[in-house]
Structures are given as structure tokens and as C-alpha cells.
DOMARFI-156575 format. One line per 4 residues: for each residue x, y, z of N, C-alpha, C. Coordinates in pm, whole numbers, plus 32768, in hexadecimal, padded with zeros to 4 digits. Example, Ala and Ser with C-alpha at 12.3 -4.5 7.8 and 13.67 -1.06 7.14 Angstrom:
// DOMARFI-156575
8527:7DC7:830C:84CE:7E3E:830C:8528:7EB6:830C  8505:7F1F:82C4:8557:7F96:82CA:850A:8003:8313
END
This chain:
// DOMARFI-156575
BE15:6BC5:4B7E:BE6E:6C1C:4B83:BEBD:6C15:4AF4  BEDB:6CA9:4AB8:BF02:6CA7:4A44:BF9C:6D00:4A47  C013:6CE8:49DD:C065:6D42:49DE:C073:6D8E:4960  C077:6E04:4940:C0A5:6E1D:48C8:C13C:6E81:48CD
C177:6E53:4878:C1F1:6EA1:4866:C1DD:6EE9:481A  C21B:6FA7:4844:C1FC:6FF5:47ED:C27F:702A:47D7  C2EA:7012:4839:C378:703B:47F0:C3CA:6FCD:4849  C461:6FC7:47E1:C4B2:6F49:4832:C53A:6F7D:4859
C551:6FE5:4801:C5DB:7026:47D0:C60F:704C:4855  C681:703F:485B:C6DE:707E:48B7:C775:70BA:489D  C7D2:7117:48AA:C793:71A9:48DF:C749:71C8:4874  C748:71B2:4810:C6DC:7204:47B0:C6BA:71C5:4750
C637:71CB:4730:C5F3:717C:46A7:C63D:7161:465F  C63F:7107:460A:C646:70E1:4565:C60D:7132:451F  C666:7178:449D:C641:71F3:4432:C5AD:7199:4404  C571:71E9:43CC:C4E3:71B3:43A6:C451:71B7:441C
C3E7:716A:4401:C37E:7189:4487:C394:7129:44E3  C3F3:716E:4534:C402:7117:4582:C41A:7175:4615  C417:7150:4695:C41C:7198:470D:C47B:7139:4751  C493:7193:4800:C4E1:714C:4854:C47A:7102:48D2
C4DA:70FF:491A:C456:70B2:4993:C3E2:70AF:49AD  C355:708F:4983:C2E1:70B0:499D:C2A8:7021:499B  C260:7011:4A19:C1FD:6F94:4A03:C16C:6FB3:4A42  C0E4:6F62:4A06:C074:6F63:4A54:C04D:6ED5:4A7A
C044:6F08:4AF2:BFE4:6E85:4B12:BF39:6E9E:4B40  BF18:6E31:4B1A:BE57:6E41:4B1C:BE25:6DCE:4B52  BDAD:6DEF:4BA7:BD59:6D76:4C02:BCE2:6DBE:4C03  BC75:6DA4:4B9B:BC24:6DF5:4BD0:BC00:6E84:4BBF
BBFF:6EDA:4C00:BBDD:6F75:4C1E:BC55:6FB7:4C2F  BCB0:6F67:4C45:BD12:6F86:4C83:BD9B:6F87:4C18  BDE2:7001:4C00:BE53:701E:4BC3:BEDA:7047:4C1D  BF3D:7020:4BFF:BFC1:701E:4C2A:C01F:7026:4BE9
C074:7097:4BEF:C0AC:70D4:4B75:C12E:70B4:4BD3  C190:7081:4B84:C233:706E:4BCB:C289:70C5:4B9A  C2CA:711E:4BB2:C322:715B:4B98:C306:71BD:4AFC  C322:720E:4AC7:C30D:7262:4A36:C37F:72B5:4A21
C3D3:724A:49B4:C450:7281:4989:C437:72E7:48F8  C46D:7328:48B8:C44E:7373:487A:C411:732C:47C7  C3C8:7361:478E:C37F:730E:473F:C30B:72D9:4762  C2E6:729B:47E2:C27F:7268:482A:C214:7282:481E
C211:730A:482B:C16F:732F:4875:C115:734E:47EA  C156:7399:4766:C0E7:7380:470F:C0C2:72DF:46D7  C10E:728F:46E1:C103:71EF:46D1:C09A:71D1:4745  C09B:71F3:47B3:C047:71CA:4838:BFB4:7207:4815
BF96:7269:47DB:BF37:72A3:47AE:BEDE:727D:4744  BF48:723B:46F0:BF02:71F5:4676:BE92:7168:46C5  BECF:7150:4748:BE62:70C9:479B:BE33:70DE:4811  BE3B:7159:483B:BDD3:719B:48B8:BDEC:7209:48CC
BD64:725A:48E8:BD76:72D1:4913:BD86:7304:498E  BE0C:736C:49AF:BE13:737F:4A3D:BDD1:7380:4A9B  BD47:73A3:4A7B:BCFE:73A9:4AE6:BCE0:731A:4B21  BCEA:72BF:4AE6:BD03:7241:4B03:BD46:71F0:4B38
BDB4:724A:4B7D:BE39:71F6:4BBA:BE20:7217:4C32  BE33:71A5:4C6A:BE07:7172:4CF5:BE9E:71BD:4D5E  BEFE:71BB:4D1E:BF88:71FF:4D57:BFDB:71CB:4D07  C05F:71E5:4D20:C0E4:71F1:4CB4:C134:71DF:4D63
C195:7142:4D1E:C21B:712F:4D86:C27C:7142:4D2E  C2E7:71B0:4D5A:C36B:71D8:4D50:C3D7:7195:4D60  C426:711E:4D2B:C468:70C8:4D7E:C4DA:7116:4DC3  C53F:717E:4D4B:C579:71EE:4D5F:C566:7245:4D3E
C5FC:72E2:4D4E:C5FB:734E:4D21:C64D:734C:4C96  C66A:730C:4C6C:C6C8:72F8:4BE8:C66F:734A:4B56  C69A:738C:4B01:C63F:73C5:4AA4:C613:7373:4A5A  C64F:72F9:4A33:C614:7293:49F0:C58C:7258:4A23
C54F:7272:4A7D:C51D:723D:4AE7:C481:72B7:4B13  C498:7342:4B06:C465:7372:4B64:C415:7417:4AE6  C47B:740E:4A66:C47E:749C:4A22:C415:7492:49F6  C3B7:744F:49B8:C356:7457:498A:C2C1:74A3:49ED
C2C8:7471:4A85:C28A:74BC:4ACC:C26D:754A:4AC9  C2E6:7594:4A84:C2CB:760A:4A91:C280:763F:4A0F  C272:75EF:49B2:C213:75F3:492D:C19A:75D8:496C  C186:7590:49A4:C108:7561:49F8:C0AD:75CB:4A2C
C0F4:762A:4A5B:C0A2:7697:4AC2:C091:76E0:4A75  C095:76EC:49CE:C047:7745:4984:BFBF:772C:4972  BFA7:76A4:4944:BF2A:766C:4945:BEED:7643:49B7  BF1E:7645:4A44:BEE6:763F:4AA3:BE72:76D9:4AE1
BECB:773F:4A9D:BEA3:77D0:4AB5:BE66:77E0:4A54  BE25:7792:49DE:BDD7:77C9:49A0:BD5E:7743:49AE  BD62:76D9:49D7:BCE9:7694:4A31:BCE5:76B4:4ABF  BD39:770F:4AEC:BCFB:7738:4B6C:BD16:76C1:4BC3
BD4F:7667:4BE1:BD2A:760D:4C25:BDC2:75C9:4C66  BDF3:75AF:4CEE:BE5D:757C:4D06:BE72:74D5:4D18  BED8:74B4:4D1A:BF1C:7427:4D3F:BF62:7445:4D8D  BF6A:739E:4DC5:BFC2:7377:4E2E:C004:7353:4E1E
C0B0:7369:4E33:C128:7332:4E36:C153:72CB:4E94  C19F:7266:4E92:C1EF:723E:4EFF:C26F:723A:4EEF  C2BB:7250:4F18:C32C:7283:4F2F:C3AB:7276:4FA0  C406:7257:4FBD:C49D:72A4:5005:C45D:7349:501E
C475:733F:5065:C4AD:7403:5086:C503:7402:5070  C567:7474:5026:C5FF:74AF:5025:C5D5:7528:5057  C636:755B:507E:C653:75E2:5082:C6AF:7613:5021  C68F:761E:4FB4:C6A0:765C:4F12:C65E:7694:4EC3
C6B7:76F9:4EA3:C675:7763:4E20:C61B:7731:4DB7  C645:76BA:4DC3:C5C9:764C:4D50:C57D:761C:4D81  C581:75ED:4E1C:C4ED:75BA:4E53:C494:7642:4E56  C4D6:76D4:4E87:C481:7707:4E94:C455:7740:4DEB
C483:772F:4DAD:C44D:7746:4D06:C3ED:770D:4CBE  C411:7677:4CDE:C391:760F:4CE8:C2F8:75FB:4D09  C320:7635:4D92:C2A4:75EB:4E0A:C26F:7681:4E2B  C2BF:7701:4E3E:C280:7770:4E83:C235:77C2:4E03
C183:7771:4E1B:C157:77B0:4DB2:C0C3:7778:4DF2  C039:77EE:4E00:BFE9:77AC:4E24:BF60:7764:4E1B  BFAB:7736:4D9D:BF39:76E0:4D5D:BF83:7653:4D9D  C001:7631:4DC4:C05C:75A8:4DF5:C050:75B5:4E50
C012:7532:4E7E:C007:7512:4F03:C07B:74C2:4F29  C0EC:74F6:4F5A:C18E:7478:4F81:C15D:7431:5011  C168:739B:4FFE:C14A:736E:5074:C1DE:7312:5080  C22E:7349:510F:C2A4:72FB:5114:C2A4:727A:514B
C2F7:7226:5131:C312:71AF:511F:C38F:718C:5130  C398:70F1:5194:C3FE:70CB:51A5:C428:702A:5181  C48F:6FDD:5193:C48D:6F56:518C:C45A:6F33:5213  C419:6EB3:51FE:C3CB:6E8E:529B:C352:6EE3:52BF
C315:6F3F:5250:C2A6:6F48:5242:C220:6EF7:51DD  C199:6F2C:5202:C15A:6F09:51B0:C0EC:6F51:5186  C0AB:6F8F:5129:C018:6FBE:5123:BFC7:6F83:50AA  BF45:6FD1:50C5:BEF9:6F93:505C:BEF4:6FDB:5002
BEC9:6FC1:4F7A:BEA7:700F:4EF4:BE34:6FE2:4ED6  BDAC:700F:4EB7:BD41:6FBB:4EA0:BD47:6F30:4EF3  BD09:6EDF:4E52:BD2D:6E5C:4EC2:BD9A:6E23:4EBC  BE0D:6E63:4EB5:BEB2:6E2B:4E93:BEC5:6E46:4F3D
BF24:6DE8:4F74:BFA9:6E0F:4FF3:C02B:6E11:4FB6  C04D:6E78:4FD3:C0DE:6EA8:4F96:C145:6E81:4FEF  C1A0:6E34:5001:C235:6DFD:505F:C275:6E5D:503A  C2BB:6E66:5062:C35E:6EB5:5050:C3D3:6E80:507F
C449:6E71:4FFD:C4CC:6E53:5073:C523:6E51:5041  C59F:6E93:508A:C5FB:6ECF:5071:C676:6E61:4FE2  C676:6EE4:4FA4:C6DD:6E92:4F0A:C780:6EF4:4F0B  C7F4:6EAA:4ECF:C84F:6F01:4EDB:C84C:6F36:4E3E
C863:6FB3:4E45:C88B:7014:4DE5:C8F2:706D:4DEE  C90C:70BD:4D98:C969:7147:4DAF:C932:71D5:4DFC  C89C:7192:4E10:C864:71FF:4E76:C7F3:718F:4EC1  C798:71AD:4F2F:C736:717E:4F5C:C6D1:7169:4F03
C6A1:70DE:4F0D:C663:7097:4EC6:C5E0:7023:4EF4  C57E:7009:4EB7:C540:6FB9:4F20:C4E7:6F41:4E98  C4F2:6ED1:4ECE:C49B:6E71:4E61:C406:6E7C:4EB8  C3D6:6E52:4E54:C2FF:6E52:4E81:C2DE:6DC3:4E54
C2AE:6DB1:4EC7:C257:6D19:4EB8:C1C8:6D31:4ECC  C167:6D34:4E54:C0E7:6D49:4E41:C079:6CC4:4E4A  C02E:6CE6:4E74:BFE2:6C64:4EC5:BF58:6C7A:4EBD  BF22:6C3A:4E68:BE95:6C5C:4E36:BE86:6BBF:4E36
BE19:6B74:4DCA:BDF4:6B0E:4D8C:BE7B:6AA8:4D88  BEBE:6AF7:4D33:BF42:6AC4:4D37:BFDA:6B0A:4D76  C024:6AD4:4D64:C09D:6B59:4DB4:C114:6B3D:4D4C  C11B:6B9F:4D3B:C1C0:6BDD:4CF2:C218:6C44:4D15
C29F:6C2E:4D02:C302:6C8B:4D64:C358:6CAF:4CCE  C36D:6D44:4D05:C3A7:6D8C:4CB0:C427:6DC4:4CF5  C493:6DC1:4CB4:C503:6D9E:4D1F:C551:6E58:4D11  C50C:6EB8:4C96:C542:6F48:4C81:C5EC:6F10:4C6C
C649:6F6A:4C40:C6CF:6F44:4C19:C72C:6F23:4CC5  C781:6ED0:4CA9:C7CA:6E8C:4D25:C83C:6E49:4CF1  C862:6E21:4D41:C8EB:6DB5:4D3F:C885:6D19:4D79  C8EC:6CC8:4D69:C8C4:6C70:4DCC:C8B9:6C4F:4E66
C84E:6C2F:4E95:C84F:6C3F:4F49:C7AE:6BEC:4F5B  C7D2:6BB1:4FF0:C7A7:6B66:4FF7:C70B:6B5E:503E  C6FD:6BF1:501B:C661:6C06:5021:C60F:6BDB:4FEC  C645:6BD5:4F6B:C5F7:6BB8:4EDE:C598:6B39:4EEA
C602:6AEE:4F24:C5CA:6A4F:4F6F:C542:6A7B:4FC4  C56A:6AC8:4FFB:C4F3:6AD8:505E:C49F:6AF7:5018  C476:6B4D:4FF6:C438:6BA6:4FA0:C3D4:6B4C:4F3D  C40A:6AD7:4EEB:C3EF:6A96:4E90:C3B8:6A19:4ED9
C3B5:69D9:4F5A:C385:6974:4F90:C2DA:6952:4F9F  C2C3:68F1:4F3E:C242:690E:4F18:C1D3:695B:4E9D  C22A:69B4:4E7F:C208:6A02:4E07:C212:69B0:4D59  C194:69E6:4D2A:C17E:69C2:4CA3:C1DB:69CE:4C3E
C211:6A85:4C1A:C258:6AAF:4BC1:C2E0:6AC6:4BF2  C327:6B03:4BD0:C3BC:6B5F:4C04:C3B2:6B99:4B93  C3B8:6C2C:4BA9:C3E3:6C77:4B38:C474:6CC7:4B53  C4FA:6CAC:4B14:C55D:6CC4:4B43:C5C6:6D04:4AF5
C607:6D3A:4B32:C67B:6D84:4ADD:C6EF:6D06:4ADB  C6DC:6CB9:4A7B:C73D:6C4D:4A6E:C754:6C5A:49DB  C756:6CB2:49A9:C77D:6C9E:491C:C820:6CE2:48B2  C87B:6D06:490E:C8E8:6CF0:4906:C92E:6CC0:48E8
C990:6CA9:484E:C9BC:6C59:4832:CA3F:6C0D:489B  CA89:6B96:489E:CAD1:6B44:48E2:CB42:6BAF:48FA  CB90:6BD0:4970:CC14:6C19:497C:CBF8:6CD2:4993  CB64:6CAE:495A:CB32:6D3A:4999:CB4F:6DAD:4A06
CBB3:6E05:4A13:CBDE:6E35:4A82:CBAE:6EC4:4AB3  CB13:6EA6:4AF5:CB08:6F08:4B28:CA88:6EE9:4BA7  CA22:6F78:4BC8:C9D2:6F3A:4C24:C92F:6EFB:4C06  C931:6EA5:4B97:C8CD:6E73:4B80:C901:6DA6:4B60
C8AA:6D63:4B63:C89F:6CCE:4B72:C8B6:6CA2:4AD3  C908:6C43:4ABD:C91E:6C08:4A33:C8B3:6B98:4A2E  C8C8:6B70:4981:C867:6AF1:4978:C85D:6A6D:49D7  C8E8:6A6A:4A02:C902:69EF:4A58:C889:69E2:4AEA
C86A:6A4B:4B10:C82D:6A63:4BB1:C7B6:6A42:4B6D  C74F:6A69:4AED:C6CF:6A3C:4ACC:C705:695A:4AE1  C75C:695B:4A8C:C746:68B8:4A9B:C759:6874:4B2D  C7BA:68D5:4B6C:C7AF:6894:4BEF:C738:689A:4C3F
C6F6:6908:4C50:C67E:692E:4C6A:C5FA:68CA:4C68  C5E1:68AA:4BC7:C5A3:682E:4B95:C5C6:67A6:4BD1  C65F:678A:4BC6:C66C:66F5:4BF8:C662:671D:4C8C  C688:673C:4CCB:C664:674C:4D65:C5D5:6744:4DA8
C58E:67AB:4D33:C4D5:6790:4D55:C4A4:675F:4D2C  C4CD:6746:4CA6:C444:6732:4C29:C406:67B9:4C13  C3F9:684C:4C43:C3B4:689E:4C31:C3C4:68C9:4BBB  C337:68E6:4B4F:C33D:6933:4AED:C373:69A4:4AB2
C3CB:69F8:4A77:C425:6A49:4AA2:C417:6AA5:49E2  C410:6B1F:4A0A:C42E:6B78:49A1:C48A:6BEB:49CE  C4EE:6BD9:495B:C573:6BFA:4983:C555:6C94:4927  C576:6D01:496B:C569:6D7C:493E:C5D3:6DE6:4947
C5C5:6E4F:4945:C653:6EB7:493F:C6AE:6E96:48ED  C69A:6EA7:4851:C6D4:6E7D:47FD:C732:6EEA:47B4  C7B8:6ED0:47B5:C7FE:6F16:4773:C7E0:6F25:46E6  C7D6:6FB7:46A7:C78D:6F95:460C:C7D7:6F81:45AA
C874:6F20:45B5:C8A2:6F0C:4579:C8A0:6E70:458D  C847:6E26:45DF:C87D:6D97:4612:C7F0:6D64:4600  C7F2:6D0A:45E6:C760:6C95:45EA:C79C:6C2A:462C  C76F:6C0D:4695:C79E:6BA8:46EB:C747:6B30:46D2
C6D8:6B1D:467A:C696:6AAE:464F:C6DA:6A15:4655  C74B:6A12:45E8:C770:69B9:45E3:C7CB:6986:4654  C7D3:69B1:46AE:C7F5:6981:4730:C78D:6922:475B  C70D:6929:4763:C6C1:68FB:47A5:C66C:6875:473B
C69F:6833:46D9:C65C:6802:4665:C63A:6787:46BF  C693:6742:4710:C697:66E4:476A:C64E:66DD:47C9  C5F3:674F:4814:C5CD:677C:488A:C531:67B6:4871  C4D0:6740:485C:C450:675B:481B:C400:67CB:4854
C41D:67EA:490D:C3E7:6833:4958:C426:68A7:4968  C484:68C2:4907:C4C8:6966:4922:C4C8:698B:4873  C461:69FF:487A:C463:6A76:4839:C4BD:6AE1:47EF  C4C9:6B2C:47C9:C4CA:6B91:47A3:C45D:6BF5:47AB
C458:6C74:47F3:C3ED:6CA6:47ED:C3C1:6D0E:4755  C396:6CF9:4731:C331:6D25:469E:C2D9:6D83:4692  C300:6E1C:469E:C2BA:6EB2:4692:C223:6E6B:4660  C1C7:6EB6:4683:C13E:6EB6:4664:C0F8:6E32:467E
C137:6DDC:46AB:C0E9:6D4B:46D9:C0C6:6D51:4749  C045:6CEC:474B:BFF6:6CEF:47D9:BFF6:6C80:47EB  C052:6C60:4865:C077:6BA4:48AA:C00D:6BA0:491F  BFC1:6B1D:4922:BF46:6ADD:4977:BFAA:6AC4:49D7
BFAF:6AF4:4A8F:BFE6:6AD5:4AAF:BF99:6A24:4AE6
END
């Protein structure tokens, strides 16, 4: 199993050649995309043909995790190919705009459910954010967990039990006052479980790497890098 970081910023990307939240999990012929923030789709297509995307998981419907789904639709129309997307269902205009399209097969999912995406099993966990949000546990030859955006909650420990990698919203500075976890939580998860962590969802103007200098199993996610899990 491999994880490629397409974009790692939020709520908007750093200036230059960067993108907001988007990640590609690959195992054999299975390719799972997790979130599709602004700037992500063009970078994703440098790596994979849209016809080879097995499924897309959307953690929640904030713009910095979804907006390139709209640009992606133009390419789907050119290729006349469908894509399957898993997310929570919402009765909102933004939900309808994102998913009401003949080439998008939207599959509603919720906490406690599981689905198959190619060779992978996806299990979903409720997170704590300003809008409904799911974490996903991706099980294949290895297991990774992606938190999406969230405050600390005990469901994270349930999700990461026995997992090999945690891709987590733990990049905000200590003292940050907002609906995300700070760098201290990455340290706590590592100290309590020993799990390997990629810290992501970076503010464009803050680099948390110095906080993790004494934690060899915690890294800051690097755009364009592929990680072996």
C-alpha cells in the first residue's frame, strides 16, 4: 500500500505550486482518492488517469476539501467515464452542486458503516468539526487512517487501533483556537500507541516540523511524496 500526498494545505493552499487537501492511496490496481481540495485535480492527473480512480472519499463538504470535484467533472465529460464517490449525505445546495451529475455515482455513508473499494475496505468514524465529518480507516495489505478535519475525540483511538499509519489533522500550533488539532495531539497519539504519523492540513504560514524533531515516527506530510505504508 502506498500513500501519495497531492495537497496538504487548509483552508487554502500556500502561494506557488501547492494544493489543499487531497491524498491518493494505491494498492495493486486499486486507487482511492481522499478529498479533492482546490488545486488538487491537475496535480492528481500528473500521477493517475481519472479512468483508473477506483473511488473517491470525501471527509466533509468544506470547500477546501471538495471544490476541485467541480473541475474534475469537465474531464469526466471529455472521457465519458464515471467515478464513484463516498461521503455523508447533506440536504444543502453545495451537496447538490457537487454530486448531482450523471457521471458521478454518489454513495452515502456514515459512521459505523464499511464498504469495499477494489481491494480495500473502508470503515468510517464520526469526527468533531464545524460540519459533519468522517474519518476513514483504509484496510488492505496495510492499514492507514485519515482523520479529515477534526478536534480531538476518542473515536480517533478506536479508528487507529492496530493501524500502520495515521494521516492526521495535527499541524496547528500550540494554542491554536479553532476546529482542528494542534501539534501536541500528534505527539500524544504517538506516545500512547506508537503509531507512525503524517501530520497534515497545514496553515500556509506555519511549518510544524520543528515540533517533531524528537519524534522519529512523526513527519510533516510532503506534497508530491509517495510513502510506503
